[in-house]
C-alpha positions in Angstrom: 0.0 0.0 0.0 2.8 2.5 0.7 4.1 1.9 -2.8 0.8 3.1 -4.3 1.0 6.2 -2.1 4.5 6.9 -3.3 3.4 6.4 -6.9 0.4 8.8 -6.4 2.6 11.5 -4.8 5.2 11.2 -7.5 2.5 11.5 -10.2 1.3 14.7 -8.5 4.9 16.0 -8.5 5.5 15.1 -12.1 2.2 16.7 -13.2 3.2 19.9 -11.3 6.6 19.9 -13.1 5.1 19.3 -16.5 2.4 22.0 -16.0 5.0 24.4 -14.8 7.3 23.8 -17.7 4.6 23.9 -20.4 2.3 26.6 -19.4 3.7 28.2 -16.2 0.7 26.9 -14.3 2.3 24.9 -11.5 -0.1 24.3 -8.6 2.5 23.6 -5.9 4.8 26.1 -4.3 8.5 25.3 -3.7 7.7 24.1 -0.2 4.8 22.0 -1.5 7.1 20.3 -4.0 9.6 19.6 -1.2 6.9 18.1 1.0 5.6 15.9 -1.8 9.1 14.6 -2.7 9.7 14.1 1.0 6.5 12.0 1.3 7.6 9.9 -1.7 11.0 9.2 -0.2 9.5 8.2 3.2 6.9 5.9 1.7 9.5 4.3 -0.6 11.8 3.7 2.4 8.9 2.1 4.2 8.4 -0.3 1.3 12.1 -1.2 1.1 12.3 -1.9 4.8 9.2 -4.1 4.7 10.6 -6.0 1.7 13.8 -6.6 3.6 12.0 -7.8 6.7 9.9 -10.2 4.6 13.1 -11.5 2.9 14.7 -12.3 6.3 11.7 -14.4 7.4 
């Protein structure tokens, strides 16, 4: 489930970057972008740690 959350957040970030580059209509501020990317990183780390724990069992 956290992997889907990371994918959704990254999609939001990518859409913001594309909109900002194409039509200067970005909907996230700099701080918003940072928080979205931080959320992606945290969720991805959770997924990796869960996979490692499952592999050790």
